[in-house]
C-alpha positions as CSV (number, residue, x, y, z in Angstrom):
1,M,10.3,-12.6,-3.2
2,N,11.7,-15.3,-0.3
3,K,10.4,-17.7,2.0
4,N,11.1,-15.2,4.9
5,I,8.1,-13.2,3.8
6,K,5.0,-13.1,6.1
7,D,1.9,-11.9,4.9
8,F,-1.0,-10.8,6.7
9,I,-3.8,-8.7,6.8
10,F,-4.5,-5.7,9.2
11,F,-8.2,-4.2,9.8
12,T,-8.8,-0.6,11.1
13,D,-11.4,1.7,11.3
14,K,-9.8,5.2,11.0
15,E,-11.7,8.6,10.1
16,N,-8.9,10.3,8.2
17,I,-5.3,9.7,6.8
18,D,-3.5,11.1,9.8
19,K,-5.2,8.9,12.3
20,L,-4.4,5.8,9.9
21,N,-0.6,6.9,9.7
22,H,-0.5,7.2,13.6
23,E,-1.8,3.5,13.9
24,I,0.8,2.1,11.2
25,R,3.3,4.0,12.7
26,G,2.3,2.5,16.3
27,N,2.1,-1.2,15.1
28,F,4.9,-1.1,12.4
29,L,7.7,1.2,13.6
30,L,7.6,3.3,10.3
31,Q,9.4,6.5,10.2
32,R,7.5,9.8,9.8
33,D,8.7,10.7,6.2
34,E,7.7,7.0,5.2
35,I,4.1,7.8,5.8
36,Q,4.0,11.4,4.3
37,D,1.5,11.8,1.6
38,E,4.1,12.4,-1.1
39,N,5.5,9.1,-0.3
40,I,2.6,7.1,-0.4
41,E,2.4,5.5,-4.0
42,K,-1.2,5.9,-5.3
43,V,-2.4,3.4,-7.8
44,Q,-5.6,2.7,-9.5
45,F,-6.7,0.1,-11.9
46,D,-10.4,0.8,-13.1
47,N,-12.3,1.2,-9.9
48,L,-9.6,-0.7,-7.8
49,K,-7.6,2.2,-6.2
50,F,-4.9,1.4,-3.3
51,G,-2.2,3.3,-1.6
52,I,1.4,1.6,-1.0
53,Y,3.6,2.6,1.8
54,F,7.3,1.4,1.6
55,S,9.5,1.0,4.8
56,K,13.0,-0.2,4.8
57,S,13.1,-3.4,7.3
58,K,15.5,-3.3,10.2
59,E,14.6,-7.0,10.8
60,N,15.9,-8.0,7.7
61,K,12.8,-9.7,6.5
62,E,10.8,-8.7,3.4
63,R,7.0,-8.7,3.9
64,I,3.9,-7.3,2.5
65,L,1.2,-6.1,4.9
66,V,-2.4,-5.7,3.7
67,L,-4.3,-2.6,5.8
68,K,-7.9,-2.5,5.1
69,N,-9.9,0.4,6.2
70,K,-13.5,0.1,7.2
71,K,-14.3,3.1,5.0
72,K,-12.5,5.1,2.0
73,I,-10.0,8.1,3.3
74,K,-8.6,10.5,1.6
75,C,-5.0,10.0,1.2
76,G,-3.6,12.9,-0.9
77,H,-3.8,13.7,-4.7
78,F,-2.8,12.3,-7.9
79,F,-3.0,13.8,-11.4
80,I,-4.9,12.4,-14.4
81,N,-4.0,14.0,-17.7
82,G,-2.5,16.9,-15.6
83,I,-5.6,17.5,-13.6
84,K,-5.0,17.3,-9.8
85,K,-7.5,14.9,-8.0
86,E,-8.3,13.8,-4.5
87,F,-7.2,10.2,-4.1
88,Y,-9.6,8.1,-1.5
89,T,-9.2,4.5,-1.0
90,D,-9.8,1.9,1.9
91,L,-7.1,-0.4,1.0
92,Y,-3.2,0.0,2.0
93,F,-0.1,-2.0,1.4
94,L,2.7,-1.7,3.3
95,I,5.7,-3.3,1.6
96,M,8.9,-3.9,4.0
97,H,12.1,-4.4,2.2
98,K,15.8,-4.9,2.9
99,E,17.3,-3.0,0.2
100,E,16.3,0.0,-2.2
101,K,16.7,-2.5,-5.1
102,D,14.3,-5.0,-3.1
103,R,11.5,-2.6,-2.9
104,N,11.1,-2.2,-6.8
105,V,11.2,-5.9,-7.4
106,I,8.5,-6.8,-4.2
107,F,6.3,-4.0,-5.9
108,E,6.6,-5.3,-9.4
109,E,5.7,-8.4,-8.0
110,L,2.7,-7.2,-5.9
111,I,1.4,-5.5,-9.0
112,E,1.9,-8.5,-11.2
113,K,-0.4,-10.6,-8.3
114,I,-3.1,-7.8,-8.3
115,L,-3.4,-8.0,-12.2
116,E,-3.8,-11.6,-12.1
117,I,-6.5,-11.5,-9.8
118,I,-8.3,-8.7,-11.7
119,K,-7.9,-11.0,-14.7
120,I,-9.5,-14.1,-13.4
121,K,-12.3,-11.8,-12.2
122,D,-12.8,-10.5,-15.6
123,I,-12.6,-14.0,-17.2
124,N,-15.3,-15.2,-14.7
125,L,-17.7,-12.5,-15.1
C-alpha cells in the first residue's frame, strides 16, 4: 500500500445490514451493487468474523476504513462443508482501490496484518 492511504474507524449502531448499507452509501459514495450481499466478502478466523466491502475509488486514493457496529448483525450467508449458515458480525472493512489488481493486493495485506495480530494475541495468552 502506498503513502496516500488514510485509515480510520467509523462507529455505527444499526439494527440490520440494510440500514448499515444505507449509512455506508451515504457516507462513502459506494454504488448499490458494491454493497449487495453477494459482493460482501465474509471472512472467519476462529471466533473472529468480519465482512469486507470493496469499492473502486474515484479519488485515485487507496484506503481501508474500519466499520464497527454496536452489535452483530446478519450480513448474508456462507458455506462451511457444504452447509449454508447465516453470517453475523459487527466488524466490517471497506477497501477503496484504484484498479482491480490493487483490490487483491490490499486484501492480502489486510489479511496478513489481521493474522499477525491474532498470532501476537495467541503468543501473549
